[in-house]
C-alpha positions in Angstrom: 48.6 74.6 48.5 50.5 76.3 45.7 52.7 74.4 43.4 56.5 74.8 43.4 58.0 77.1 40.8 61.4 75.5 41.0 61.0 72.3 39.1 63.1 70.6 36.5 62.5 71.8 33.0 63.5 70.8 29.5 65.1 74.2 29.0 68.7 74.2 27.7 71.4 74.7 30.2 73.7 75.7 27.4 71.3 78.5 26.3 70.9 79.7 29.9 74.7 79.9 30.3 75.1 81.6 26.8 72.6 84.3 27.8 74.6 85.4 30.9 75.7 88.9 29.7 78.7 89.4 31.9 81.4 87.5 30.1 83.5 86.7 33.2 80.4 85.4 35.1 79.4 83.4 32.0 82.8 81.7 31.9 82.7 81.0 35.6 79.2 79.5 35.3 80.3 77.3 32.4 83.3 76.1 34.5 81.1 75.6 37.6 78.6 73.5 35.5 81.5 71.3 34.4 82.9 71.1 37.9 79.6 70.1 39.5 78.7 67.6 36.8 82.1 65.9 37.3 81.8 66.0 41.1 78.3 64.5 41.1 78.3 62.3 38.0 75.0 63.9 37.1 74.1 66.0 34.0 73.2 69.7 34.4 69.4 70.3 34.4 67.6 73.6 34.5 65.4 74.0 37.6 62.9 76.8 37.0 64.3 79.6 34.9 67.6 80.3 36.7 69.0 77.3 38.6 71.4 74.8 37.1 71.0 71.7 39.2 72.5 68.3 39.6 70.7 65.3 40.9 67.3 65.5 42.7 65.7 64.6 45.9 62.1 64.6 47.3 61.3 66.5 50.4 58.3 66.6 52.7 57.9 69.2 55.5 55.9 68.7 58.6 53.4 71.2 57.2 52.6 68.7 54.4 54.3 70.7 51.7 56.4 68.6 49.5 58.3 68.6 46.3 61.5 67.9 44.5 64.7 69.9 44.4 68.2 69.6 43.0 70.8 68.2 45.4 73.4 70.8 44.5 73.2 73.6 41.9 73.9 77.3 41.2 72.4 80.4 39.7 74.0 83.4 38.1 72.8 86.5 39.9 73.4 90.1 39.0 76.5 90.6 41.2 77.5 87.0 42.0 76.9 83.3 41.7 74.7 81.6 44.2 75.7 78.0 44.9 73.1 75.7 46.6 73.3 72.5 48.6 76.9 72.6 49.8 76.0 72.8 53.5 74.8 69.2 53.2 78.4 68.3 53.6 79.2 67.5 57.3 82.4 69.4 57.0 81.0 72.4 55.2 82.4 74.9 57.8 85.9 73.6 57.2 85.5 73.7 53.4 84.0 77.2 53.7 87.0 78.5 55.7 89.4 77.2 53.0 87.5 78.2 49.9 88.5 81.8 49.3 86.5 85.0 49.0 82.8 84.4 49.4 79.6 85.3 51.4 77.0 83.0 52.9 73.2 83.3 52.9 70.5 81.2 54.5 71.0 78.2 52.4 73.6 79.1 49.9 77.1 80.4 49.2 77.8 83.5 47.1 80.9 84.0 45.1 81.7 86.9 42.8 84.3 85.0 40.8 85.9 81.6 40.7 89.3 83.4 40.3 89.8 83.6 44.0 88.4 80.2 44.8 90.1 76.9 45.3 88.5 74.8 42.5 89.8 71.5 43.7 88.4 72.2 47.1 85.1 73.3 45.6 84.8 70.1 43.6 85.6 68.0 46.6 83.1 70.0 48.7 80.4 69.5 46.0 81.1 65.8 45.9 80.9 65.4 49.7 77.6 67.4 49.9 76.1 65.5 47.0 77.0 62.1 48.5 76.0 62.9 52.0 72.6 64.3 50.9 71.9 61.2 48.7 73.0 58.9 51.6 70.7 60.7 54.0 67.8 60.4 51.6 68.4 56.7 51.2 68.6 56.2 55.0 65.3 58.1 55.5 63.5 55.8 53.1 63.9 52.9 55.5 62.8 54.7 58.7 
């Protein structure tokens, strides 16, 4: 079985953010890093080469594949910011409807800019997703 490419690294989050060439996206990512750190109480850590993650959990699939991943995080993409882990919140659909302009993918939310997003709602949503995922992990340890 191949090893996971997305693992926590010692790479500098600040350097990653500073290297985002689009100034508006860089500022949004800096603000998002601060927002997510505040919401989770966790420091930002680079996962692989492009994901800024907060917290971690261990997963194991029925296939036997297992690994670790950040609980919530984001990555600057060419045309948008991908935000991971928010659908762990039980009320993610409600939050999503109130957020502002965005798109959704298989496991993430895409936003072009924080300018049209409700940042208080995004912080609350991040906190809810983080806590619910952590609580679910803790409950599964005792089953």
